[in-house]
C-alpha positions in Angstrom: 117.3 88.3 156.6 117.0 86.6 153.5 112.9 87.1 153.5 113.5 90.8 154.2 116.2 91.2 151.3 114.2 89.3 149.0 111.2 91.6 149.9 112.8 94.7 148.8 114.4 93.0 145.7 110.8 92.5 144.6 109.2 96.1 145.6 112.4 97.6 143.8 111.5 95.2 140.5 108.3 96.3 140.4 108.8 100.1 140.8 111.3 99.7 138.0 108.9 97.5 136.1 105.9 100.3 136.4 108.5 103.0 135.5 109.6 101.5 132.4 105.9 101.1 131.3 105.1 104.6 132.0 108.1 105.8 130.0 107.4 103.7 127.2 103.7 104.8 127.2 104.4 108.6 127.1 107.3 107.9 124.7 104.8 106.4 122.5 102.0 109.0 122.8 104.7 111.5 122.2 106.1 110.1 119.1 102.5 110.1 117.8 102.0 113.9 119.0 105.0 114.6 117.1 104.0 112.8 114.0 101.2 115.2 114.2 102.5 118.7 115.3 106.0 118.3 114.7 107.3 122.2 115.5 104.7 122.2 118.9 106.1 119.0 120.1 109.8 119.5 119.0 110.9 119.8 123.1 108.3 117.4 124.4 111.3 114.8 123.4 113.6 116.2 125.1 111.6 116.6 128.4 110.6 112.9 127.9 114.1 112.1 128.1 114.7 114.5 131.1 112.1 112.8 132.9 113.3 109.3 132.0 116.9 110.6 133.5 115.8 111.7 136.5 113.4 108.5 136.8 116.7 106.6 136.7 118.6 109.0 139.1 115.7 108.3 141.7 115.4 104.6 141.0 119.4 104.7 141.7 118.6 106.3 144.8 115.9 104.4 146.2 118.0 101.2 145.6 121.1 102.5 147.3 118.9 103.7 150.3 116.9 100.2 151.0 120.3 98.4 150.3 122.0 100.5 153.1 119.1 100.1 155.4 119.0 96.3 154.5 122.7 96.0 154.9 122.6 98.0 158.6 119.8 96.1 159.7 121.8 92.6 158.9 124.8 93.8 160.8 122.8 94.9 163.6 120.9 91.3 164.1 124.3 89.9 163.8 125.9 91.8 166.3 123.3 91.3 168.8 122.2 87.5 167.9 125.9 86.3 169.6 125.6 87.7 172.8 121.8 87.0 173.1 122.6 83.5 172.8 125.9 83.5 175.3 123.6 85.1 177.9 121.1 82.4 177.1 123.7 79.9 177.5 124.9 81.3 180.7 121.4 81.6 182.2 121.0 77.6 181.1 124.2 77.2 182.9 122.9 79.0 185.9 119.9 77.0 186.0 121.7 73.6 185.4 124.1 73.3 188.4 125.9 70.0 188.9 126.8 69.7 192.7 130.4 68.5 193.2 130.3 65.1 195.3 133.4 66.1 197.0 131.5 69.3 198.6 128.5 66.4 199.7 128.7 65.1 203.4 127.3 61.5 204.1 127.3 59.4 207.0 129.1 56.5 205.2 132.2 56.3 203.1 132.1 56.8 199.3 134.9 57.8 197.2 135.2 61.2 196.1 132.6 62.1 199.1 133.2 63.5 202.7 132.4 61.3 205.4 130.5 63.4 208.0 131.0 60.5 210.8 135.0 60.4 210.5 135.1 64.4 210.0 135.5 65.1 214.0 134.1 63.4 216.9 130.9 66.3 217.8 129.8 64.8 214.2 129.9 61.3 214.8 128.0 62.0 218.6 125.3 63.8 216.8 124.9 61.5 214.2 124.8 58.5 216.4 122.2 60.6 218.5 119.7 61.1 215.8 120.0 57.0 215.6 119.5 56.9 218.9 116.8 59.3 219.2 114.9 57.9 216.3 114.8 54.7 217.2 116.7 53.7 213.7 113.6 54.2 211.7 113.7 53.0 208.3 111.9 55.0 205.7 113.6 57.5 203.6 113.1 61.1 203.7 114.2 64.4 201.9 113.7 68.2 203.4 115.9 71.0 203.3 117.7 72.9 206.2 119.6 76.2 207.0 122.9 76.4 208.4 126.4 78.0 207.6 128.3 74.5 208.1 127.8 71.0 208.4 127.6 71.0 212.1 124.4 73.3 211.5 122.9 70.8 209.2 123.4 67.9 211.3 121.8 69.8 214.3 118.6 70.6 212.0 118.6 67.2 211.0 118.7 66.0 214.8 115.7 68.2 215.1 113.6 66.4 212.7 114.4 63.0 213.7 114.7 63.5 217.3 112.8 66.7 218.3 109.5 66.2 216.6 110.1 69.3 214.1 108.4 69.5 210.9 109.9 68.9 207.3 107.2 70.6 205.6 109.2 74.1 205.7 112.8 74.8 206.0 114.4 73.5 209.3 116.7 76.1 210.9 119.7 75.1 212.5 120.7 76.9 216.2 121.6 79.9 214.1 118.0 80.9 212.5 119.9 83.9 210.4 122.0 81.6 208.4 121.1 82.4 204.6 122.4 79.0 203.4 120.8 75.9 202.8 121.5 72.2 202.9 119.7 69.4 201.0 119.3 66.7 203.2 118.4 63.0 202.2 117.9 60.2 203.9 118.6 57.1 202.4 117.4 54.4 204.3 118.7 52.0 207.2 121.2 49.0 206.2 124.1 47.5 207.7 128.1 48.1 207.1 129.6 48.8 203.7 128.1 50.7 200.8 124.3 49.8 200.4 123.7 53.2 198.5 125.6 54.4 195.8 125.4 58.1 195.3 125.4 59.4 191.2 125.2 62.8 190.7 123.4 65.4 192.5 122.1 68.8 190.3 120.3 72.0 191.2 118.1 72.6 188.0 116.6 75.9 188.4 114.2 74.7 191.9 114.6 71.3 191.3 117.2 69.4 193.5 117.6 66.3 192.2 119.7 63.3 193.8 120.4 60.2 191.7 121.5 57.1 193.9 121.0 53.3 193.8 121.3 50.2 195.5 124.1 47.3 194.1 122.0 44.5 192.9 124.7 42.2 195.3 125.1 43.2 198.8 127.2 41.6 201.6 124.9 41.0 204.6 125.8 42.7 207.8 124.6 42.1 211.6 124.9 46.0 212.7 122.5 48.7 211.4 123.3 52.1 210.4 121.6 55.1 209.2 122.4 56.6 205.9 122.2 60.4 205.3 123.4 62.7 203.0 123.8 66.5 203.3 124.0 68.9 199.9 125.2 72.2 200.2 123.1 74.4 198.3 124.5 77.9 199.3 122.2 80.9 198.9 118.5 80.2 197.3 116.5 82.6 195.7 112.8 82.5 197.0 110.9 79.9 195.6 109.1 76.8 196.1 111.9 74.1 195.7 111.4 70.5 194.3 113.7 68.2 196.6 113.7 64.6 194.8 115.3 61.6 195.2 115.5 59.2 191.9 116.7 55.7 191.4 119.6 56.1 189.1 118.9 52.8 187.9 115.9 53.4 186.2 115.4 57.2 186.5 112.1 56.5 188.9 111.3 59.5 191.1 111.2 57.6 194.6 110.4 60.5 196.9 109.4 64.0 196.5 109.3 66.9 198.9 108.6 70.7 198.0 109.4 72.9 200.5 109.3 77.0 199.9 112.3 79.2 200.7 110.9 82.6 201.8 112.4 86.2 201.4 112.7 86.6 205.1 113.0 84.2 207.7 110.4 85.1 209.9 107.6 84.9 207.2 
């Protein structure tokens, strides 16, 4: 805006300078003419003064119009800038969404997070079935499932670990028409206790980022458990989503799977 005003000022200054120079030249010529032909050119001086007055009026109008236009443009830009910035901040907020751990389910206990194994007996049996049917597989995994409830999400997880279902696409629960999605992270296998700590989970645009770490000192245990996370994502727009598992201590990406969410479930 300052650059625009400076440009207008330079144009006005140049216009005035040229006008003044023209008036001076004409005045000099008129004085010379009056000296040679005093009677013939007596009225010429008055005409020159009239032209000079008209020139001043036109210059004032010119400056006024440009000043008003510049002021109007400035007000318009000032009025539009704040809403645009607010809309941009709102878009960023929508793209970068932290998921509360209080809404996340795990197959283990962690403060601030829900323990699916203790929610009800049906979930506890389903989680035990996953362990038994998968022979306690230890490799970590991440994928995307659909379902309206945690029961649906666990049932879809069972299909991956016990029913030879591929995780390259969204794994559907028994309710194939559900439009709600869950990110599933299988952290691995270990003894009792808290071998993993979940730090935070974010939905950043089309990336689901799960940050977890393992304590440096762990108490040994003779038993063996599988450690799962079920993260509710709600409804998702059609796109390719990155499901990421990151080490919270080093920020290193340890696992990544890309899954396509389609507009129609049958696509």
